[in-house]
ZAMARGU-4260 file (C-alpha; in steps of 0.2 Angstrom, whole numbers, plus 5000, padded with zeros to 4 digits):
<rodrens>
0) 4971/5170/4950 | 4953/5167/4956 | 4952/5153/4944 | 4967/5144/4952 | 4961/5147/4969
5) 4944/5140/4964 | 4952/5124/4957 | 4963/5122/4973 | 4947/5124/4984 | 4938/5111/4974
10) 4952/5099/4975 | 4953/5101/4994 | 4935/5099/4996 | 4935/5083/4985 | 4949/5077/4996
15) 4941/5081/5012 | 4925/5072/5006 | 4935/5056/5004 | 4944/5058/5021 | 4930/5050/5031
20) 4933/5038/5045 | 4939/5023/5036 | 4952/5018/5023 | 4945/5001/5019 | 4952/4988/5007
25) 4941/4973/5001 | 4947/4957/4994 | 4934/4944/4988 | 4940/4926/4985 | 4929/4914/4975
30) 4929/4896/4971 | 4925/4889/4954 | 4908/4896/4950 | 4894/4886/4942 | 4881/4900/4937
35) 4888/4917/4943 | 4898/4928/4932 | 4915/4930/4941 | 4917/4948/4935 | 4903/4953/4947
40) 4915/4951/4961 | 4927/4963/4954 | 4913/4976/4953 | 4908/4971/4971 | 4925/4974/4978
45) 4925/4992/4972 | 4907/4994/4977 | 4910/4988/4995 | 4926/4999/4997 | 4916/5014/4991
50) 4902/5010/5003 | 4914/5008/5018 | 4925/5023/5013 | 4912/5036/5007 | 4898/5033/5019
55) 4898/5047/5033 | 4897/5036/5048 | 4900/5049/5062 | 4898/5068/5064 | 4916/5070/5067
60) 4929/5075/5054 | 4944/5063/5053 | 4961/5069/5046 | 4968/5057/5033 | 4981/5051/5045
65) 4968/5047/5058 | 4958/5036/5048 | 4955/5018/5053 | 4963/5005/5041 | 4951/4991/5038
70) 4955/4975/5028 | 4940/4964/5023 | 4943/4947/5015 | 4927/4939/5010 | 4929/4920/5005
75) 4914/4914/4995 | 4910/4896/5001 | 4894/4892/4992 | 4885/4898/4977 | 4866/4897/4981
80) 4861/4905/4965 | 4869/4917/4952 | 4866/4932/4964 | 4866/4923/4981 | 4880/4917/4991
85) 4887/4910/5008 | 4903/4916/5013 | 4915/4919/5028 | 4923/4936/5031 | 4939/4940/5040
90) 4940/4958/5046 | 4955/4968/5053 | 4954/4986/5059 | 4969/4996/5063 | 4970/5012/5074
95) 4985/5024/5072 | 4996/5025/5088 | 5000/5043/5093 | 5017/5049/5090 | 5022/5034/5079
100) 5020/5026/5062 | 5013/5010/5071 | 4995/5004/5069 | 4987/4993/5083 | 4973/4981/5079
105) 4956/4986/5086 | 4948/4970/5079 | 4954/4954/5071 | 4939/4943/5068 | 4932/4929/5057
110) 4914/4929/5054 | 4910/4912/5047 | 4891/4914/5044 | 4889/4928/5031 | 4875/4926/5018
115) 4872/4940/5005 | 4865/4943/4988 | 4873/4955/4975 | 4868/4960/4958 | 4881/4969/4948
120) 4880/4988/4948 | 4865/4987/4961 | 4865/5002/4973 | 4870/4998/4990 | 4856/5005/5001
125) 4858/5007/5020 | 4849/5013/5035 | 4853/5011/5053 | 4835/5008/5058 | 4828/4999/5043
130) 4833/4983/5034 | 4838/4984/5016 | 4849/4969/5013 | 4859/4958/5024 | 4875/4964/5014
135) 4873/4982/5020 | 4867/4978/5037 | 4882/4966/5039 | 4894/4979/5034 | 4886/4993/5043
140) 4886/4982/5059 | 4904/4980/5058 | 4907/4998/5054 | 4899/5004/5070 | 4907/4990/5081
145) 4924/4996/5074 | 4920/5014/5078 | 4914/5010/5095 | 4931/5001/5099 | 4940/5016/5091
150) 4931/5029/5102 | 4932/5018/5117 | 4951/5019/5115 | 4952/5038/5116 | 4939/5041/5129
155) 4931/5030/5142 | 4915/5022/5135 | 4914/5035/5122 | 4910/5021/5109 | 4893/5017/5117
160) 4883/5027/5104 | 4891/5017/5090 | 4889/5000/5099 | 4871/5004/5101 | 4869/5009/5082
165) 4877/4991/5079 | 4863/4984/5090 | 4850/4994/5081 | 4855/4987/5064 | 4855/4969/5072
170) 4837/4972/5079 | 4831/4978/5062 | 4836/4961/5053 | 4820/4951/5050 | 4819/4937/5063
175) 4824/4919/5057 | 4829/4926/5040 | 4848/4926/5041 | 4859/4917/5053 | 4872/4925/5064
180) 4861/4938/5072 | 4851/4929/5086 | 4855/4925/5104 | 4854/4906/5100 | 4872/4905/5095
185) 4885/4910/5109 | 4898/4916/5096 | 4890/4928/5084 | 4886/4946/5081 | 4872/4946/5095
190) 4885/4941/5108 | 4898/4952/5101 | 4888/4968/5105 | 4880/4961/5121 | 4896/4957/5129
195) 4902/4975/5126 | 4886/4984/5131 | 4883/4973/5146 | 4883/4981/5164 | 4896/4968/5168
200) 4908/4976/5155 | 4914/4991/5165 | 4932/4983/5167 | 4932/4979/5148 | 4928/4997/5143
205) 4940/5004/5155 | 4954/4992/5149 | 4951/4998/5131 | 4954/5016/5136 | 4969/5012/5148
210) 4977/5000/5135 | 4977/5013/5121 | 4976/5030/5127 | 4987/5028/5143 | 4997/5014/5136
215) 5001/5013/5118 | 4999/5032/5115 | 5012/5036/5129 | 5024/5023/5123 | 5035/5035/5113
220) 5036/5048/5127 | 5036/5038/5143 | 5039/5019/5139 | 5040/5013/5157 | 5024/5022/5163
225) 5015/5016/5147 | 5020/4998/5150 | 5014/4999/5168 | 4997/5006/5161 | 4996/4992/5149
230) 4999/4979/5163 | 4985/4988/5172 | 4973/4986/5157 | 4977/4968/5156 | 4973/4966/5174
235) 4956/4974/5171 | 4953/4961/5157 | 4956/4948/5170 | 4943/4955/5181 | 4931/4957/5167
240) 4933/4938/5162 | 4930/4934/5180 | 4914/4944/5180 | 4908/4938/5163 | 4916/4921/5159
245) 4918/4916/5141 | 4912/4933/5135 | 4915/4935/5116 | 4923/4952/5118 | 4937/4944/5128
250) 4941/4933/5113 | 4940/4948/5102 | 4953/4957/5113 | 4966/4943/5114 | 4964/4940/5095
255) 4968/4958/5092 | 4982/4960/5105 | 4990/4943/5107 | 5006/4947/5096 | 5007/4965/5102
260) 5007/4960/5121 | 5020/4946/5118 | 5031/4959/5109 | 5029/4972/5123 | 5031/4962/5138
265) 5046/4951/5133 | 5057/4964/5139 | 5048/4968/5155 | 5054/4964/5173 | 5053/4946/5178
270) 5038/4948/5191 | 5028/4958/5178 | 5032/4945/5164 | 5026/4931/5175 | 5010/4941/5180
275) 5006/4945/5162 | 5009/4927/5156 | 4998/4920/5169 | 4984/4932/5164 | 4985/4929/5146
280) 4986/4910/5147 | 4970/4911/5157 | 4961/4923/5145 | 4967/4914/5129 | 4969/4896/5134
285) 4968/4889/5116 | 4984/4899/5112 | 4993/4896/5129 | 5009/4890/5121 | 5011/4906/5111
290) 5014/4916/5127 | 5030/4906/5131 | 5041/4920/5126 | 5034/4931/5139 | 5038/4919/5153
295) 5057/4916/5148
</rodrens>
């Protein structure tokens, strides 16, 4: 009997050890390679999934059903050498919505300036405050950005510590060594975090909480109240965009929420639909035509 209990306990411990913050899936697409062995990318997929899923990113315990779903797609664009590559990464992070089987997108982003080196079976070393490789710094940066967005969605500005960790990782990258980290380009990792931690981002941070905790998480119990709170969150995003024009975090919000907002507000009262349509077209002008169903 004791042996059976021990086996059960060890099984539960092993399961708990894996039940970290993320449930990440990594896909790597490669062109026809000249010198690199294509088999290293299969090894790399597994290594990156283990890195994201088995690293303990926070002090909190996540239940399996609470884990953030992450889909990483890395498209290798150029083979610099047999172990060095230029790529772009598409990342999607999904948060469970309370009382439902629905997952909402926290982040849907394309980072088109990703350089990395990888040797098959090399250990992936990572530190928040020290640079080990652009590969682990890049993944660690996005891990903390996603956690910041997730914590902000449950409590107002609760993600600050994680956005600051992402900023620390960015600051540890050697200057002028890897692209995508400096303030010279307005649409990169630097501005992603700056536009969230900026003193001008109060309305953005409040909107994230109102949208998720007071909106989506109430949708099953009080759909009318929830939709009104969602509408209020989108109004706050309008205020944020006025105080911080062209902020990268505004584009991050609309990329993640565009389809969801259209689905939710198609059935809203006419005046509400017109208001939301007007705001979303202003926040997301490049995709203005996609919001036509709300206006009808």
